[in-house]
C-alpha positions in Angstrom: 28.9 -7.2 -20.9 27.7 -4.1 -22.9 25.0 -1.6 -23.2 22.9 -1.1 -26.4 22.2 2.2 -28.2 19.5 2.7 -30.9 19.6 5.8 -33.0 17.0 6.7 -35.6 16.2 3.0 -36.1 13.6 2.4 -39.0 12.5 -0.8 -40.6 10.3 -1.1 -43.6 8.8 -4.2 -45.2 8.0 -3.0 -48.7 5.8 0.1 -48.4 5.0 -0.7 -44.8 7.0 1.2 -42.2 7.1 -0.9 -39.0 9.7 1.0 -37.0 9.5 4.8 -37.5 12.5 6.1 -35.9 13.5 4.5 -32.5 16.0 6.2 -30.2 17.0 4.3 -27.0 19.9 3.9 -24.7 20.1 0.6 -22.6 22.7 0.6 -19.9 25.2 -2.2 -19.4 23.6 -4.8 -17.1 20.1 -3.3 -17.4 16.9 -5.5 -17.6 14.7 -3.8 -20.3 11.4 -5.0 -21.3 9.6 -4.0 -24.6 5.8 -4.1 -24.5 2.9 -3.0 -26.7 0.0 -4.3 -28.5 0.3 -6.9 -31.4 1.9 -5.2 -34.4 3.5 -2.4 -32.5 7.0 -3.4 -33.6 8.5 -4.8 -30.4 9.6 -8.1 -31.9 10.8 -6.4 -35.0 12.9 -4.0 -32.9 14.4 -7.0 -31.1 15.3 -8.8 -34.3 17.1 -5.6 -35.6 19.3 -5.6 -32.5 19.9 -9.4 -33.1 20.8 -8.7 -36.8 18.0 -11.0 -37.9 16.3 -8.0 -39.7 18.3 -5.5 -41.7 17.8 -2.0 -40.9 16.1 0.4 -43.3 17.8 3.4 -41.5 19.6 4.3 -38.3 22.3 2.5 -36.3 22.5 -0.1 -33.6 25.5 -0.1 -31.2 26.5 -2.8 -28.8 29.1 -1.7 -26.4 31.3 0.6 -28.3 30.7 -1.0 -31.7 28.2 -0.2 -34.5 26.9 -3.6 -35.5 24.8 -2.7 -38.5 27.0 -4.7 -40.9 27.8 -7.6 -38.5 26.0 -11.0 -38.6 24.1 -12.1 -35.6 27.0 -14.5 -34.6 29.5 -11.6 -34.5 27.4 -9.2 -32.4 28.0 -10.7 -29.0 24.3 -11.5 -28.4 22.4 -14.6 -27.6 18.7 -15.0 -28.4 15.9 -17.1 -26.7 12.7 -17.4 -28.8 9.2 -18.3 -27.9 9.6 -21.8 -29.5 12.2 -23.7 -27.5 13.8 -24.9 -30.9 15.6 -27.9 -29.3 17.1 -30.7 -31.3 14.9 -33.7 -30.3 17.6 -36.3 -31.1 20.1 -34.6 -28.9 20.5 -34.8 -25.2 20.2 -31.6 -23.0 24.0 -31.5 -22.8 24.4 -31.7 -26.6 21.7 -29.1 -27.2 23.4 -26.7 -24.8 26.8 -27.4 -26.3 25.8 -27.3 -30.0 26.9 -23.7 -30.8 30.2 -24.2 -28.9 30.8 -27.4 -30.8 30.2 -25.7 -34.1 32.6 -23.0 -33.1 35.3 -25.7 -32.3 35.5 -24.7 -28.7 37.9 -26.8 -26.6 35.9 -29.7 -25.1 37.0 -29.0 -21.6 35.8 -25.4 -21.9 32.4 -26.6 -23.3 32.1 -29.0 -20.4 32.9 -26.2 -18.0 30.3 -23.8 -19.5 27.6 -26.4 -19.8 28.1 -27.6 -16.2 28.1 -24.0 -14.9 24.9 -23.1 -16.8 23.2 -26.3 -15.8 23.9 -25.5 -12.3 22.6 -21.9 -12.6 19.4 -23.1 -14.1 18.9 -26.2 -11.8 18.9 -28.7 -14.7 22.0 -30.7 -13.8 20.0 -33.8 -13.3 18.5 -33.5 -16.8 21.7 -33.2 -18.8 21.5 -36.7 -20.2 17.8 -36.6 -21.0 16.3 -35.8 -24.4 13.8 -32.9 -24.8 10.8 -35.2 -25.0 11.5 -36.3 -21.5 11.2 -32.7 -20.1 8.3 -30.5 -19.1 7.7 -27.2 -20.8 9.5 -25.2 -18.1 12.6 -27.6 -18.2 12.8 -27.2 -22.0 12.7 -23.4 -21.7 15.5 -23.7 -19.1 17.6 -25.7 -21.6 16.9 -23.0 -24.3 18.2 -20.4 -21.9 21.1 -22.5 -20.9 22.1 -22.8 -24.6 22.2 -19.0 -24.7 24.1 -18.7 -21.4 27.0 -21.1 -22.4 27.8 -18.6 -25.3 28.6 -16.0 -22.6 27.2 -13.1 -24.7 27.4 -9.5 -24.0 23.5 -9.1 -24.4 20.7 -11.6 -23.9 17.6 -11.2 -26.2 14.3 -12.8 -25.2 11.3 -12.9 -27.5 8.2 -13.8 -25.5 10.0 -16.8 -24.0 7.1 -17.7 -21.6 4.2 -17.6 -23.9 3.9 -21.4 -24.3 3.8 -22.1 -20.6 0.8 -22.5 -18.5 -0.2 -19.7 -15.9 1.3 -21.3 -12.8 4.7 -22.1 -14.6 4.8 -18.6 -16.0 4.8 -17.3 -12.4 7.6 -19.5 -11.5 9.7 -18.7 -14.6 9.3 -15.0 -13.9 10.9 -15.6 -10.5 13.8 -17.6 -12.1 14.3 -14.8 -14.8 14.7 -12.3 -12.1 17.2 -14.5 -10.2 19.1 -15.3 -13.3 19.6 -11.5 -14.2 20.7 -11.0 -10.6 23.3 -13.7 -10.9 24.7 -13.0 -14.4 24.5 -9.2 -14.3 24.3 -9.1 -18.0 22.3 -6.7 -20.2 18.9 -8.3 -21.0 16.2 -7.2 -23.4 12.9 -8.9 -23.1 9.9 -8.7 -25.5 6.4 -9.6 -24.1 2.7 -8.8 -24.5 2.2 -9.6 -20.9 2.5 -6.5 -18.7 2.7 -8.5 -15.5 5.9 -9.8 -16.8 7.0 -6.4 -17.7 6.1 -5.0 -14.3 7.8 -7.7 -12.3 10.9 -8.1 -14.3 12.0 -4.8 -15.7 14.4 -2.2 -14.6 12.9 0.0 -17.3 9.8 -0.7 -19.6 9.7 0.6 -23.1 6.1 1.0 -24.3 5.8 0.8 -28.1 2.8 1.7 -30.2 2.7 1.9 -34.0 6.5 1.6 -34.4 7.3 4.4 -32.1 8.2 4.7 -28.4 5.3 6.2 -26.3 7.3 6.2 -23.0 10.3 4.7 -21.3 10.6 4.5 -17.4 10.7 2.3 -14.4 7.5 0.2 -13.9 6.2 2.4 -11.1 7.0 5.6 -13.1 4.9 4.4 -16.0 2.1 3.2 -13.6 2.0 6.4 -11.5 2.9 8.9 -14.2 1.8 7.7 -17.6 2.8 10.2 -20.3 -0.3 9.9 -22.3 -3.6 8.1 -22.8 -2.2 5.2 -24.5 0.3 4.4 -21.8 -2.4 5.0 -19.1 -4.7 2.5 -20.8 -2.1 -0.1 -21.6 -0.2 -0.3 -18.3 -2.3 -1.7 -15.4 -4.7 -4.6 -15.2 -7.6 -4.0 -15.0 -6.8 -0.8 -17.0 -7.3 2.7 -15.9 -10.9 4.0 -16.0 -11.0 6.8 -18.6 -13.9 9.3 -18.5 -14.7 12.0 -20.9 -14.9 15.4 -19.1 -14.7 19.2 -19.7 -12.7 21.7 -17.7 -14.5 23.9 -15.3 -11.6 25.6 -13.5 -7.9 25.2 -14.1 -4.7 26.5 -12.6 -1.1 25.4 -11.8 -2.3 23.9 -8.5 -5.3 21.9 -9.8 -8.3 21.5 -11.9 -12.0 20.9 -11.6 -13.7 19.1 -14.4 -17.3 18.1 -15.1 -17.9 14.6 -16.4 -20.6 13.3 -18.8 -22.8 12.7 -15.8 -22.4 16.4 -14.7 -20.3 15.3 -11.6 -17.7 17.9 -10.6 -14.3 16.3 -9.9 -11.2 17.9 -8.5 -7.7 16.8 -9.8 -4.4 17.5 -8.4 -2.5 18.4 -11.6 -0.6 21.4 -13.1 -3.5 22.5 -15.5 -1.9 26.0 -16.2 -2.1 25.2 -19.9 -5.9 24.4 -19.8 -8.9 26.7 -19.8 -12.5 26.4 -19.0 -14.4 24.6 -21.7 -11.5 22.4 -22.8 -12.3 18.7 -23.6 -10.2 16.5 -21.4 -10.1 12.9 -20.2 -10.3 12.0 -16.5 -8.4 8.9 -15.5 -8.6 6.8 -12.3 -7.3 3.4 -11.6 -9.7 0.7 -10.2 -8.0 0.5 -6.9 -8.1 4.2 -6.4 -12.0 4.3 -6.8 -13.6 4.2 -3.3 -17.0 3.5 -2.1 -17.9 6.9 -0.8 -18.8 7.4 2.8 -20.7 10.7 2.0 -22.1 11.8 -1.4 -20.0 10.9 -4.4 -20.5 9.8 -7.9 -23.8 8.1 -8.1 -23.8 4.7 -10.2 -25.0 1.1 -10.1 -23.3 -2.2 -10.2 -23.8 -4.1 -13.4 -21.5 -7.2 -12.7 -19.3 -8.5 -9.9 -16.2 -10.8 -10.1 -15.3 -12.4 -6.8 -11.7 -13.7 -6.8 -11.3 -14.4 -3.0 -8.5 -12.0 -2.4 -10.2 -9.3 -4.3 -13.6 -8.2 -5.8 -13.9 -6.5 -9.1 -17.3 -4.5 -9.5 -18.2 -3.1 -12.9 -20.2 0.1 -12.6 -22.6 1.8 -15.2 -21.5 5.4 -15.7 -22.9 7.3 -18.8 -21.9 5.4 -21.9 -18.8 4.0 -20.1 -18.3 1.2 -17.6 -16.0 1.8 -14.6 -14.1 -0.9 -12.8 -13.7 -0.7 -9.0 -11.3 -2.9 -7.1 -12.7 -3.8 -3.6 -11.4 -6.2 -0.9 -12.3 -9.7 -1.3 -15.0 -9.7 1.4 -16.8 -6.7 -0.2 -20.6 -7.1 -0.2 -21.6 -6.0 -3.7 -24.1 -7.3 -6.1 -25.5 -6.6 -9.5 -28.2 -3.9 -9.5 -27.0 -2.4 -6.2 -26.8 1.4 -6.1 -23.5 2.7 -5.0 -21.7 6.2 -4.6 -18.0 6.1 -5.4 -15.4 8.8 -4.7 -12.5 9.7 -7.0 -9.6 10.8 -4.7 -8.2 14.2 -5.8 -4.5 13.2 -5.5 -4.9 9.9 -7.3 -6.8 11.1 -10.3 -5.0 11.7 -13.8 -6.0 14.2 -16.4 -5.2 14.2 -20.1 -5.7 16.9 -22.7 -7.5 16.7 -26.0 -4.4 15.2 -27.7 -4.0 12.6 -25.0 -1.0 14.2 -23.2 -1.0 13.9 -19.5 -1.1 17.0 -17.2 1.7 16.6 -14.7 0.3 15.4 -11.3 1.3 17.4 -8.2 
């Protein structure tokens, strides 16, 4: 096993700079997930680690080796792609053993590794089947097994669950977590699905425009986003973001006035702010509350009842707020409601989008 270090990693495609200087340390045995919008550079970053893309600048180290000039096969990595890429004319056993066979590995050793990987992935009963006789989830397990038998130092996963239906994705997330627990190997996983990121990662790397916005544990990013981009990207439904202006500011809190003239207290260190500054108030849907006394006056425009939860969309100035309520909440379109924004759960961001530290 080995850790991964990226120092000043840049990648250009012609005049287009996709990665703009990425620095990152991934510990031995860590499960790290790259997330971000389409075009942010997450798959390109993974491919530079794999050696499938040549760096424009910077260094990639795996373990104690700089691997910039090494081919993918010499880097000690194994990669699982979104496409299963199985050979249709080969059995599961032959697909899993293919790289080892090419490397002229001893047959007994091949059998040992294939059997062990099949047991780990619960696909022993399918070893003599061909891919067309397998479900999507079973094919993905075979693709993972093909990587496991190589006994790599680092596993790289490029959106491996994208082709699966919703129910199977849930099951496979559970299996990925169990696989990491059993193998204890460094894993780097790319996804656009933040649910996968939140449930699988030891740490999440949020990328945007070829740069890292924030690195941290799932709950660190959720509770303490570094900026507006991370606040709006992490969380589903996303954080409510409301334009506001500072009324009072100190190291122990701030009072802001929203577009609808509501005065909201926020528990942040606002010592760097001053009255009149333009800011953005943030509150997650689950932290908005139906006020028992006077709060922010608004009205319901649309309701989604999901059984276990109810999402109410509220009119507020030029924006729409999302409120997460219990499944049995009695809310209806057109209903007037008053909502409270708890002081301790609110977030505040300056005019450049940087978060004030919550206290």
